[in-house]
PyMOL CGO cylinders between C-alpha atoms (Angstrom):
from pymol import cmd
from pymol.cgo import CYLINDER

trace = [
    CYLINDER, -27.38, -85.94, -132.97, -24.91, -84.57, -130.44, 0.3, 1, 1, 1, 1, 1, 1,
    CYLINDER, -24.91, -84.57, -130.44, -27.40, -85.22, -127.62, 0.3, 1, 1, 1, 1, 1, 1,
    CYLINDER, -27.40, -85.22, -127.62, -27.88, -88.81, -128.81, 0.3, 1, 1, 1, 1, 1, 1,
    CYLINDER, -27.88, -88.81, -128.81, -24.11, -89.23, -128.89, 0.3, 1, 1, 1, 1, 1, 1,
    CYLINDER, -24.11, -89.23, -128.89, -23.84, -87.91, -125.31, 0.3, 1, 1, 1, 1, 1, 1,
    CYLINDER, -23.84, -87.91, -125.31, -26.49, -90.38, -124.10, 0.3, 1, 1, 1, 1, 1, 1,
    CYLINDER, -26.49, -90.38, -124.10, -24.69, -93.21, -125.88, 0.3, 1, 1, 1, 1, 1, 1,
    CYLINDER, -24.69, -93.21, -125.88, -21.35, -92.21, -124.33, 0.3, 1, 1, 1, 1, 1, 1,
    CYLINDER, -21.35, -92.21, -124.33, -23.06, -92.13, -120.92, 0.3, 1, 1, 1, 1, 1, 1,
    CYLINDER, -23.06, -92.13, -120.92, -24.08, -95.78, -121.39, 0.3, 1, 1, 1, 1, 1, 1,
    CYLINDER, -24.08, -95.78, -121.39, -27.70, -94.98, -122.18, 0.3, 1, 1, 1, 1, 1, 1,
    CYLINDER, -27.70, -94.98, -122.18, -27.79, -96.10, -125.80, 0.3, 1, 1, 1, 1, 1, 1,
    CYLINDER, -27.79, -96.10, -125.80, -31.00, -98.08, -125.19, 0.3, 1, 1, 1, 1, 1, 1,
    CYLINDER, -31.00, -98.08, -125.19, -32.73, -94.73, -124.55, 0.3, 1, 1, 1, 1, 1, 1,
    CYLINDER, -32.73, -94.73, -124.55, -31.67, -93.39, -127.97, 0.3, 1, 1, 1, 1, 1, 1,
    CYLINDER, -31.67, -93.39, -127.97, -34.45, -93.86, -130.53, 0.3, 1, 1, 1, 1, 1, 1,
    CYLINDER, -34.45, -93.86, -130.53, -33.43, -93.81, -134.17, 0.3, 1, 1, 1, 1, 1, 1,
    CYLINDER, -33.43, -93.81, -134.17, -36.01, -91.68, -135.97, 0.3, 1, 1, 1, 1, 1, 1,
    CYLINDER, -36.01, -91.68, -135.97, -35.96, -89.46, -138.99, 0.3, 1, 1, 1, 1, 1, 1,
    CYLINDER, -35.96, -89.46, -138.99, -34.96, -86.74, -139.50, 0.3, 1, 1, 1, 1, 1, 1,
    CYLINDER, -34.96, -86.74, -139.50, -32.95, -87.04, -136.25, 0.3, 1, 1, 1, 1, 1, 1,
    CYLINDER, -32.95, -87.04, -136.25, -32.66, -89.30, -133.20, 0.3, 1, 1, 1, 1, 1, 1,
    CYLINDER, -32.66, -89.30, -133.20, -34.90, -88.84, -130.16, 0.3, 1, 1, 1, 1, 1, 1,
    CYLINDER, -34.90, -88.84, -130.16, -34.30, -89.67, -126.51, 0.3, 1, 1, 1, 1, 1, 1,
    CYLINDER, -34.30, -89.67, -126.51, -36.63, -91.74, -124.33, 0.3, 1, 1, 1, 1, 1, 1,
    CYLINDER, -36.63, -91.74, -124.33, -36.17, -89.66, -121.18, 0.3, 1, 1, 1, 1, 1, 1,
    CYLINDER, -36.17, -89.66, -121.18, -38.33, -91.96, -119.08, 0.3, 1, 1, 1, 1, 1, 1,
    CYLINDER, -38.33, -91.96, -119.08, -36.14, -94.95, -119.93, 0.3, 1, 1, 1, 1, 1, 1,
    CYLINDER, -36.14, -94.95, -119.93, -32.98, -92.90, -119.37, 0.3, 1, 1, 1, 1, 1, 1,
    CYLINDER, -32.98, -92.90, -119.37, -34.23, -91.85, -115.91, 0.3, 1, 1, 1, 1, 1, 1,
    CYLINDER, -34.23, -91.85, -115.91, -35.07, -95.45, -115.01, 0.3, 1, 1, 1, 1, 1, 1,
    CYLINDER, -35.07, -95.45, -115.01, -31.61, -96.62, -116.09, 0.3, 1, 1, 1, 1, 1, 1,
    CYLINDER, -31.61, -96.62, -116.09, -29.96, -93.89, -114.01, 0.3, 1, 1, 1, 1, 1, 1,
    CYLINDER, -29.96, -93.89, -114.01, -32.02, -94.83, -110.94, 0.3, 1, 1, 1, 1, 1, 1,
    CYLINDER, -32.02, -94.83, -110.94, -31.03, -98.48, -111.43, 0.3, 1, 1, 1, 1, 1, 1,
    CYLINDER, -31.03, -98.48, -111.43, -27.37, -97.43, -111.64, 0.3, 1, 1, 1, 1, 1, 1,
    CYLINDER, -27.37, -97.43, -111.64, -27.84, -95.69, -108.29, 0.3, 1, 1, 1, 1, 1, 1,
    CYLINDER, -27.84, -95.69, -108.29, -28.91, -99.00, -106.77, 0.3, 1, 1, 1, 1, 1, 1,
    CYLINDER, -28.91, -99.00, -106.77, -32.70, -98.85, -106.95, 0.3, 1, 1, 1, 1, 1, 1,
    CYLINDER, -32.70, -98.85, -106.95, -34.35, -102.13, -107.82, 0.3, 1, 1, 1, 1, 1, 1,
    CYLINDER, -34.35, -102.13, -107.82, -36.47, -102.09, -110.98, 0.3, 1, 1, 1, 1, 1, 1,
    CYLINDER, -36.47, -102.09, -110.98, -39.53, -103.31, -109.05, 0.3, 1, 1, 1, 1, 1, 1,
    CYLINDER, -39.53, -103.31, -109.05, -39.29, -100.20, -106.84, 0.3, 1, 1, 1, 1, 1, 1,
    CYLINDER, -39.29, -100.20, -106.84, -39.36, -97.74, -109.74, 0.3, 1, 1, 1, 1, 1, 1,
    CYLINDER, -39.36, -97.74, -109.74, -42.77, -96.58, -110.91, 0.3, 1, 1, 1, 1, 1, 1,
    CYLINDER, -42.77, -96.58, -110.91, -43.05, -94.79, -114.23, 0.3, 1, 1, 1, 1, 1, 1,
    CYLINDER, -43.05, -94.79, -114.23, -46.27, -92.86, -114.67, 0.3, 1, 1, 1, 1, 1, 1,
    CYLINDER, -46.27, -92.86, -114.67, -47.21, -92.95, -118.32, 0.3, 1, 1, 1, 1, 1, 1,
    CYLINDER, -47.21, -92.95, -118.32, -48.98, -89.60, -118.46, 0.3, 1, 1, 1, 1, 1, 1,
    CYLINDER, -48.98, -89.60, -118.46, -48.20, -86.94, -121.05, 0.3, 1, 1, 1, 1, 1, 1,
    CYLINDER, -48.20, -86.94, -121.05, -47.91, -83.45, -119.57, 0.3, 1, 1, 1, 1, 1, 1,
    CYLINDER, -47.91, -83.45, -119.57, -48.77, -81.93, -122.95, 0.3, 1, 1, 1, 1, 1, 1,
    CYLINDER, -48.77, -81.93, -122.95, -51.90, -84.05, -123.53, 0.3, 1, 1, 1, 1, 1, 1,
    CYLINDER, -51.90, -84.05, -123.53, -53.40, -83.85, -120.03, 0.3, 1, 1, 1, 1, 1, 1,
    CYLINDER, -53.40, -83.85, -120.03, -53.96, -80.14, -119.47, 0.3, 1, 1, 1, 1, 1, 1,
    CYLINDER, -53.96, -80.14, -119.47, -56.36, -80.80, -116.61, 0.3, 1, 1, 1, 1, 1, 1,
    CYLINDER, -56.36, -80.80, -116.61, -53.60, -82.55, -114.65, 0.3, 1, 1, 1, 1, 1, 1,
    CYLINDER, -53.60, -82.55, -114.65, -50.29, -80.99, -115.65, 0.3, 1, 1, 1, 1, 1, 1,
    CYLINDER, -50.29, -80.99, -115.65, -48.63, -77.73, -116.57, 0.3, 1, 1, 1, 1, 1, 1,
    CYLINDER, -48.63, -77.73, -116.57, -46.75, -77.80, -119.87, 0.3, 1, 1, 1, 1, 1, 1,
    CYLINDER, -46.75, -77.80, -119.87, -44.44, -75.17, -121.29, 0.3, 1, 1, 1, 1, 1, 1,
    CYLINDER, -44.44, -75.17, -121.29, -44.61, -76.91, -124.69, 0.3, 1, 1, 1, 1, 1, 1,
    CYLINDER, -44.61, -76.91, -124.69, -48.40, -76.52, -124.65, 0.3, 1, 1, 1, 1, 1, 1,
    CYLINDER, -48.40, -76.52, -124.65, -48.89, -73.17, -122.86, 0.3, 1, 1, 1, 1, 1, 1,
    CYLINDER, -48.89, -73.17, -122.86, -45.65, -71.29, -123.41, 0.3, 1, 1, 1, 1, 1, 1,
    CYLINDER, -45.65, -71.29, -123.41, -44.72, -68.65, -120.84, 0.3, 1, 1, 1, 1, 1, 1,
    CYLINDER, -44.72, -68.65, -120.84, -48.23, -68.84, -119.34, 0.3, 1, 1, 1, 1, 1, 1,
    CYLINDER, -48.23, -68.84, -119.34, -47.51, -72.35, -118.07, 0.3, 1, 1, 1, 1, 1, 1,
    CYLINDER, -47.51, -72.35, -118.07, -47.40, -72.99, -114.37, 0.3, 1, 1, 1, 1, 1, 1,
    CYLINDER, -47.40, -72.99, -114.37, -44.65, -74.99, -112.71, 0.3, 1, 1, 1, 1, 1, 1,
    CYLINDER, -44.65, -74.99, -112.71, -44.56, -78.52, -111.32, 0.3, 1, 1, 1, 1, 1, 1,
    CYLINDER, -44.56, -78.52, -111.32, -42.26, -80.55, -109.13, 0.3, 1, 1, 1, 1, 1, 1,
    CYLINDER, -42.26, -80.55, -109.13, -41.11, -84.16, -109.27, 0.3, 1, 1, 1, 1, 1, 1,
    CYLINDER, -41.11, -84.16, -109.27, -39.70, -86.05, -106.33, 0.3, 1, 1, 1, 1, 1, 1,
    CYLINDER, -39.70, -86.05, -106.33, -38.15, -89.27, -105.22, 0.3, 1, 1, 1, 1, 1, 1,
    CYLINDER, -38.15, -89.27, -105.22, -39.39, -90.74, -101.95, 0.3, 1, 1, 1, 1, 1, 1,
    CYLINDER, -39.39, -90.74, -101.95, -37.29, -93.31, -100.17, 0.3, 1, 1, 1, 1, 1, 1,
    CYLINDER, -37.29, -93.31, -100.17, -38.70, -95.34, -97.42, 0.3, 1, 1, 1, 1, 1, 1,
]
cmd.load_cgo(trace, "trace")
């Protein structure tokens, strides 16, 4: 609940999902909102809807593999 409150205070209340037993955060939506705040146009932001946990053949996942998980990198390319 304290994380949800922090997101709300940061102006990201639309990324707070009310679920039981506690709220969840839509991190993809929060990241998009932050990029928009930085001046990026929405049509220039691409969100890849791929689950790192579910797609073992494509992604490393600490949630899935624990300490045996590899590492991955994300990036922003401007141009």
